Structures are given as C-alpha cells and as structure tokens.
C-alpha positions as MATLAB code, in Angstrom:
seq = 'XXXXXXXXXXXXXXXXXXXXXXXXXXXXXXXXXXXXXXXXXXXXXXXXXXXXXXXXXXXXXXXXXXXXXXXXXXXXXXXXXXXXXXXXXXXXXXXXXXXXXXXXXXXXXXXXXXXXXXXXXXXXX';
ca = [
       0.024    0.063    0.190;
       1.488    3.469   -0.906;
       1.276    6.387    1.487;
       0.212    9.922    0.145;
       0.425   13.056    1.690;
      -1.988   16.057    0.603;
      -0.780   19.456    1.385;
      -3.687   22.166    0.788;
      -4.693   25.056    2.945;
      -8.351   24.323    2.126;
      -9.894   22.087    4.572;
     -12.719   20.923    2.146;
     -10.101   19.923   -0.514;
      -7.956   17.986    1.938;
     -11.085   16.301    3.126;
     -12.323   15.445   -0.283;
      -8.910   14.214   -1.511;
      -8.354   12.150    1.435;
     -11.788   10.226    1.214;
     -11.183    9.789   -2.708;
      -7.637    8.357   -2.165;
      -8.423    6.124    0.771;
     -11.294    4.745   -1.106;
      -8.889    3.961   -3.689;
      -6.785    1.924   -1.228;
      -3.931    4.456   -0.275;
      -3.006    5.512    3.305;
      -3.382    9.224    3.278;
      -2.088   11.978    5.639;
      -3.029   15.571    5.397;
      -1.472   18.897    6.046;
      -2.713   22.584    5.657;
       0.831   24.179    5.407;
       4.666   23.518    4.909;
       5.581   23.040    8.652;
       2.850   20.621    9.330;
       3.650   18.572    6.078;
       7.458   18.567    6.979;
       6.772   17.351   10.452;
       4.658   14.447    8.802;
       7.270   13.636    6.348;
      10.113   13.057    9.147;
       7.733   10.551   10.607;
       6.547    8.841    7.634;
       8.415    8.165    4.200;
       5.710    9.377    1.799;
       5.628    7.780   -1.815;
       3.842   10.787   -3.354;
       2.744   14.325   -2.209;
      -0.175   16.196   -3.699;
       0.698   19.729   -3.117;
      -1.121   22.964   -3.824;
       1.058   25.818   -4.667;
      -0.892   28.851   -3.120;
      -0.926   28.060    0.589;
      -2.046   30.551    3.328;
       0.796   32.688    3.915;
       3.099   30.290    2.123;
       4.376   28.854   -1.151;
       4.151   25.373   -2.033;
       6.928   26.092   -4.441;
       9.306   26.548   -1.401;
       7.989   23.255    0.059;
       8.495   21.697   -3.349;
      12.334   22.659   -3.182;
      12.674   21.460    0.268;
      11.222   17.989   -0.485;
      13.322   17.744   -3.605;
      16.699   18.487   -1.604;
      15.524   16.151    1.526;
      13.116   13.495    0.444;
      14.259   12.704   -3.150;
      12.536    9.420   -3.695;
       9.074   11.142   -3.098;
       7.077   11.789   -6.129;
       5.404   15.039   -6.251;
       2.166   16.324   -8.016;
       1.670   20.185   -7.934;
      -2.190   20.779   -7.886;
      -3.095   24.224   -8.361;
      -6.219   26.258   -9.563;
      -3.589   28.636  -11.489;
      -1.835   27.531  -14.631;
       0.425   30.359  -14.361;
       2.891   28.563  -12.234;
       3.213   25.970  -15.101;
       5.802   28.380  -16.646;
       7.846   29.112  -13.336;
      11.088   27.084  -13.356;
      10.726   26.081   -9.902;
       7.480   24.037  -10.691;
       9.392   21.784  -13.118;
      10.844   19.991   -9.936;
       7.472   18.480   -9.734;
       6.801   15.086  -11.353;
       3.451   16.425  -12.606;
       1.154   19.610  -12.499;
      -2.429   18.989  -12.500;
      -5.069   21.858  -12.659;
      -7.679   21.776   -9.999;
     -11.103   21.040  -11.248;
     -14.240   19.357  -10.087;
     -13.364   16.326  -12.482;
     -10.662   14.276  -10.149;
     -10.102   11.849  -12.997;
      -6.637   13.509  -14.091;
      -5.565   13.767  -10.746;
      -6.127   10.044   -9.863;
      -4.825    8.855  -13.094;
      -1.468   10.853  -12.456;
      -1.410    9.215   -9.059;
      -1.552    5.973  -10.554;
       0.828    6.693  -13.125;
       3.660    7.947  -10.723;
       3.118    5.219   -8.226;
       3.095    2.625  -11.011;
       6.630    3.554  -11.986;
       7.839    1.939   -9.002;
       9.146   -1.563   -9.668;
       8.263   -3.078   -6.416;
       5.334   -1.652   -4.201;
       6.719   -0.392   -0.818;
       6.136   -2.752    2.163;
       5.312   -0.747    5.352;
       4.712   -1.980    8.710;
];
C-alpha cells in the first residue's frame, strides 16, 4: 500500500482528496501548510505528495524545493487552480502539474501513473 501526503490550505479539498484516495486503497495523511507537512514527512516516508502551490501565507514551491533536497524518492504532483505557475522554473521540479477541477480523474490517473513506475510496491509495517 502506498502512502500519500496531501498538502492544501483548504479544509474541504483536504477532506475530499483524503476520502477519494483512501477509497482508492491508499494510506493518506493531510497537512494544511509547509511546517505541518515537513513534520509528517519526518515520521513517514511518503511515496507521493499532492501539493497545492498557493498555501495560506506560504508557497508550495518552497516546500517543493525542500522536498526535492531532503526526500528525493518522493513523487510530487503540483495541484493548483492557477496555470500561471506552469511557466515558473521551480514548478518543473515536480513530477506532474495538474489543474484543480471538479473532475478528479486526471489527478487520480496521474497518481496511479507515478506510483506505478515503482518496480516494487513498498512494504510498510
């Protein structure tokens, strides 16, 4: 079973995504901001992070940089309502960029795609 971390400042998005991905068979943790996410990452080796860019008083791109330096094996999907960040070089550090919409199909497909690239599914105790 894969571990996913959802980082978004909007409680309803965190709740929705958590429910959808738990129902799809993933273990899911949620965080509202960068500090909370980093604390969780110190405890759990996540396989994938779904990361909002515009967090309350923070930038998801800052967290993206930290994760790339400290947790290199973790896949990252930037999930934003704003397409303008696609041209920001920092966003290119992510494995994927998915626009937020009411259709979660593309996000779910990208999660499956990125986690499917692992040769062996991790075993966690």
